[in-house]
C-alpha positions in Angstrom: 10.1 -5.2 37.3 12.6 -2.8 35.7 11.6 -0.2 33.1 12.0 -2.3 30.1 10.2 -5.3 31.5 7.3 -3.1 32.7 6.9 -1.7 29.1 7.0 -5.2 27.6 4.3 -6.5 30.0 2.2 -3.4 29.3 2.5 -3.4 25.5 2.9 -7.0 24.3 -0.6 -8.4 25.4 -2.4 -5.7 23.4 -0.4 -6.4 20.3 -0.9 -10.1 20.6 -4.7 -9.7 21.0 -4.7 -7.7 17.7 -3.0 -10.6 15.9 0.6 -9.3 15.9 3.4 -11.8 16.0 6.6 -10.9 17.7 10.1 -11.6 16.2 13.2 -11.2 18.4 16.6 -12.6 18.9 16.2 -15.1 21.9 19.1 -13.3 23.7 19.2 -12.7 27.5 17.3 -9.6 28.7 14.8 -7.8 26.5 14.7 -10.5 23.8 13.8 -13.2 26.3 11.3 -11.0 28.1 9.5 -10.2 24.8 9.3 -13.9 23.8 8.0 -14.8 27.3 5.4 -12.1 27.4 4.2 -13.1 24.0 3.8 -16.8 25.1 2.1 -15.8 28.3 -0.5 -13.8 26.2 -0.9 -16.9 24.0 0.7 -15.2 21.1 2.9 -16.3 18.2 6.6 -15.5 18.4 9.7 -16.4 16.3 13.3 -16.5 17.6 16.1 -15.6 15.2 19.4 -17.1 16.3 23.1 -16.3 15.6 23.8 -20.0 15.8 22.3 -23.2 14.5 18.8 -24.1 15.6 19.5 -27.6 16.8 19.3 -28.3 20.5 23.1 -28.3 21.1 23.6 -25.0 19.3 20.9 -22.9 20.8 22.4 -20.1 22.9 22.4 -18.9 25.6 21.8 -22.3 27.1 19.6 -20.7 29.8 17.1 -20.0 27.1 16.8 -23.6 25.9 13.5 -24.1 27.7 12.2 -20.9 26.3 13.1 -22.1 22.8 11.2 -25.3 23.4 8.1 -23.3 24.5 8.3 -21.1 21.4 8.2 -24.2 19.2 5.5 -26.0 21.1 3.3 -23.0 21.1 3.2 -22.9 17.3 6.1 -20.4 16.9 9.5 -21.1 15.3 13.3 -20.8 15.6 15.1 -19.6 12.5 18.7 -19.0 11.5 20.8 -18.6 8.3 23.5 -20.9 9.9 23.4 -24.7 9.7 22.9 -27.0 12.6 26.0 -27.4 14.7 27.1 -23.8 14.2 28.2 -22.1 17.4 27.6 -18.3 17.7 30.3 -15.9 16.8 30.3 -12.1 17.6 29.9 -11.2 13.9 26.8 -13.4 13.6 24.6 -11.1 15.6 24.5 -8.0 13.4 23.7 -10.4 10.5 20.9 -12.0 12.7 19.5 -8.5 13.4 19.2 -8.0 9.6 16.8 -11.0 9.5 14.8 -9.8 12.5 14.2 -6.5 10.8 13.5 -8.1 7.5 10.7 -10.4 8.8 8.7 -7.6 10.4 6.4 -4.7 9.4 7.9 -2.6 12.2 10.8 -2.6 14.6 10.3 -1.6 18.2 13.2 -0.6 20.4 12.4 -0.6 24.1 15.7 0.0 25.6 19.1 0.6 24.0 22.5 2.2 24.9 23.8 4.5 22.2 25.9 1.6 20.9 23.8 -1.5 20.8 22.5 -4.3 18.6 19.0 -2.9 18.8 20.1 0.3 17.0 21.7 -2.0 14.3 18.3 -3.6 13.9 16.6 -0.2 13.7 19.0 0.8 10.9 18.3 -2.3 8.9 14.5 -1.6 9.3 15.0 1.9 8.0 17.0 0.6 5.1 14.1 -1.8 4.3 11.7 1.1 4.4 9.9 -0.1 7.5 8.5 1.8 10.5 10.7 2.2 13.5 9.3 2.9 17.0 11.2 3.7 20.2 10.1 4.0 23.8 11.4 7.2 25.4 13.1 7.1 28.7 15.0 9.3 31.2 17.9 11.2 29.7 20.1 10.2 32.6 19.7 6.5 32.0 22.2 4.8 29.6 19.7 2.3 28.3 17.4 5.1 27.2 20.1 7.1 25.3 19.6 5.0 22.2 15.8 5.1 22.1 15.8 8.9 22.8 18.3 9.3 20.0 16.1 7.3 17.6 13.1 9.5 18.4 15.3 12.6 17.8 16.1 11.2 14.4 12.5 10.7 13.5 11.4 7.3 14.9 7.8 7.1 16.2 7.7 7.7 19.9 5.9 4.7 21.5 3.9 5.9 24.6 1.0 3.4 24.4 0.6 0.1 22.6 -2.1 1.6 20.5 0.4 4.0 19.0 1.8 1.1 16.9 -1.6 -0.1 15.9 -2.5 3.4 14.6 0.7 3.8 12.5 0.4 0.4 11.0 -3.3 0.9 10.2 -4.5 -2.0 12.5 -8.1 -1.5 13.6 -8.6 -1.6 17.3 -10.7 -4.6 18.5 -13.5 -3.8 20.9 -12.6 -4.9 24.5 -15.4 -7.5 24.5 -13.6 -9.3 21.6 -10.1 -9.4 23.1 -10.7 -11.5 26.2 -7.6 -13.6 26.5 -8.2 -17.2 25.4 -7.1 -20.1 27.6 -3.9 -21.9 26.9 -5.6 -24.6 24.7 -7.4 -21.9 22.7 -4.2 -19.9 22.4 -2.4 -22.9 20.9 -5.0 -23.4 18.3 -5.2 -19.7 17.5 -1.5 -19.6 16.8 -1.9 -22.4 14.3 -4.9 -20.8 12.6 -2.9 -17.5 12.3 -0.4 -19.4 10.0 -3.2 -19.9 7.5 -6.8 -21.1 7.2 -7.3 -24.7 8.3 -9.9 -27.3 9.1 -10.7 -28.8 12.5 -9.2 -32.2 11.5 -5.9 -30.5 10.5 -5.9 -28.5 13.7 -6.3 -31.7 15.7 -3.4 -33.4 13.9 -1.1 -30.4 14.3 -2.0 -29.6 17.9 -2.1 -33.1 19.3 -5.6 -32.4 20.8 -8.6 -34.7 20.1 -11.2 -33.4 17.7 -13.8 -32.8 20.5 -11.4 -30.4 22.3 -10.6 -28.7 19.0 -14.3 -28.1 18.2 -15.0 -26.7 21.6 -12.0 -24.4 21.4 -12.9 -23.2 17.9 -16.4 -22.3 19.1 -14.9 -20.2 22.0 -12.5 -18.4 19.6 -15.3 -17.8 17.2 -17.6 -16.3 19.9 -14.6 -14.1 21.0 -14.3 -12.8 17.5 -10.8 -14.2 17.0 -11.5 -16.6 14.2 -14.1 -16.8 11.4 -15.5 -19.9 9.6 -15.9 -20.3 5.9 -17.2 -23.7 4.9 -15.1 -26.2 6.9 -12.1 -23.9 7.3 -11.3 -21.4 10.0 -9.3 -18.2 9.5 -7.8 -15.8 12.1 -9.5 -12.4 12.2 
């Protein structure tokens, strides 16, 4: 993998295991890789589009299957544009505003000095949010933007735990963060949206109640959910 992909695959699983959802733009390259890495870690991810969210409007078309996976995993697609709207160049800076606005922090992994990622970072700063950037070689164009952000005061991101520390997220002991199987991951994504009962989980996931109860037991033992009465809540 290239540098950006290697960083994504190193960082994203740790963030997912600590209950962090990932918001990105469903574009080719880094956006798609971040969404995919989140899904592979059984995490929750949201794609913000510069088009409508109906099947015919989702672009690029090569990411249509990825968009379907995001939705089926309990994530979402969102846009400020109505169905049927085709993307226009001026839609994407506006989309980046929404990406920044939905998050506690913005992470820039790779970016030329003029890029949409730096626009997202500027919106995040305007919103008073934390901005992180992954440093890279000074001779590489796609690291010029991230190195510039760090020089301007962004948090350098050297390890996934750097983000947890700044955001005040307590590190989970290793024994508690064993990755759940796909079925458990689907239920965990739903529970992360709000406390819910086994019957509600069965209805929303399409699994039978027996499968749901087994999966909830596994998630509870792993320390990923807690039970209060008949409702389960993500830890």
